[in-house]
N, C-alpha and C positions, 0 to 999 in steps of 0.2 A: 561357796561362789563367790565372796569377796577376795578371795584367794585366785580364782580361776582368773575372775575379770583382772586383777592386779598383774598378772601372769601376761594375758594377752596384750594388755596395754605396754607392759614393760617389753612383750616381744615387738609391738609397731614401733615403739621408740627406736630399738634396736637396729631394726630394718630400715628405718627413716635414715639413722645416724649413718649405716653402711653405703646408702644410696648416694648420701650427700657426699661422701668421701671419695665415692666412685666417680661421679661427675665433675668434683673439681679435680680429680687427678687426670682425666681423660679430656683430649684436645678437643674443644669445638667442632660442631660441627656443621655449625650456619655457616651459609655462603656469605662473601662479602660481595660487593658491588662489582669486582672484578670477577667473580665466579669461583673465588680460591675458598678454601678451606679457612675458619677463622684462626683454627690452631697453627695454619701453614704460611700466615701474612709475617711472621718475625723469625728469622732463621737464628738457629743454635749459635750462642757463642762459640763455643767447640766445635762446629762443623763448617769444613773448608766451603767455599762461595765460587761467586765469580770471581773474586778478585785473585783466590788463590787459584785458580783454574786458569787464568791470563798468567799469573807467573811461571806455572806448571808448563807453558807452553814453550818454555824458555828450556827445557831440558834435553840433553844433548850432549854433544861433544865440538869444541870450538877450537881455531886459533886465534890468538890475540896478539894485537900488535899494541905497544905501550908507547905513549909518545910524550915527552916533558914539556910543560908548556911555561910561558911568562919570558920577561928579557934575560934572565940566567940561563935559558935554556935554549939561545940561539946555537943554531950549529949542530945540536946534540944529535947523535942518530936516533933513530927508534929501536924497540926492543920487542923481541919475537916472545911467544910462550903457548902454552896450552890450557884449555879450563874444560872440566867435565860438569856440567849441571845436571842434579839429581834431584827426583821428588820424592822428600821424606816423611814419615809420619803420617801416613794417609792421606796426603794430597795437601795438607797443611803447612809446609814449610819447602822451600826450594833452597838446596846446598850447593856450593860453587867449590870446587878444588883447582886451584889454577898453580902452574911451574911456569917461572921465567926466568930467563937469563939477561941479567941486568947488569953490563959493567964487567962482564965475565964472570959474574956471581949468581948461583941458583938462588931463586927467593921463591919460597912456597907460601901459598896462602890458602885460607879458608873463610868462607862468608856463607852467611843464611840470611836469605829472605823470606820475608813473610807479610803477612796483613793481618791485623790485630782487630777481629769483628769488635770487639768491646770498647775500643779507641775510635775507630774508624781511622786507622793512621797505618801505613806502611812501616815496616822495621825490619832493621838491618843488622847485623853483628859483621864486625871486621875483626880478621886476627891473619897475621903473616910471620915469617922467619924472622922479620927484622926488628921485631918488637916482643915483650913477652903482655903486650897490654890488649884488651879486647874492647875496641870501638864500638860503640853501641848509636844508632841514629836512628832517627824515625822522619816518615815523609808523608806528602801527600800527591795527589794527582787532580789534575782538570780537567782531565781529556781520557778518561775511564781506563789509566795504567799504562797508556803509551807513553807518556814521560811521567817520571816520577822524580819529585825534588826532594832529598832527604837534608836532613839538618842535624846536627852534633859537635863534639868536640874533640880536641885530641890533648896530650898532655906533652908538653915541651919540657927537656932534660933542663931541672933546676930552674924552670920559668913557670909562668901560668898557664893556663888551658887557653887552648886555640881554636878559633870556631873552624868548624868544618863542614865542608856541604859537598853531597854526591847529587850529579842530575843522571838519571838512568833514561835513554831515549832509546826506544824502540823505531828500527828505521823501515825492516820489512823482516818475513817470518825466519829469515835467516841472517840476521846482521842486525847488531844493535852497539850503544857506545855508551861508556860511563866516564865522564868529566868531574874531576876531584878540582875543588876550590877552598880558598879560605877568603877572608878579609883584609883586604890590604892596609896599607898604612894610609890610603886617604878614605877608607870605610867603604870601599866598592868588592864587587865580587873578584876576586882573584885567580882565573883558573893557574893549576900548576901542572895537570897530567889530564889526559885524555887515552881510554883504551878502548880500542874497536875490536868486537867479536864477531867472528864469522863462522857460520856453523859448518863444520866438515862434511863433503860429500862421501 
């Protein structure tokens, strides 16, 4: 009789443990004040959300016009090229492949755009055929992604690293602009390049 009782209580304890583990691993079903399941209130860091969806809207083929800015660029012509934006890795990132002709020389570039859910920052990696470096930049936006301000740094040959800034500004559904700048000798932001993207029809 004692053995039977011991088995009975052991079985209850085992079943209770299973029930606890199942409940802990299942999303909560209580409704929040907004009518959402508690398990749905926080998006997974690995899943694309609103910021990634906004970047994905830039996907498509574009004409590029590159203009150099600043005192030394006076009288310089603009340069033309093309770009293809593709959504990759299940909507998590936006990849840009561009080709320009600058002063008679072909320049290819690759850029990866994303939004890091864990840090709440935009991120960008820049590469092109004028260098073997990968330039990493992080950014923020105060208007829902219509304007993104990126910051990073770049290496100078035989010198220290220089600040690098990029401002991505969406003009409309078919046009946006990226302005590159650094910090001038006076400590102020000094734009040196502007690229306008116009979606091909």
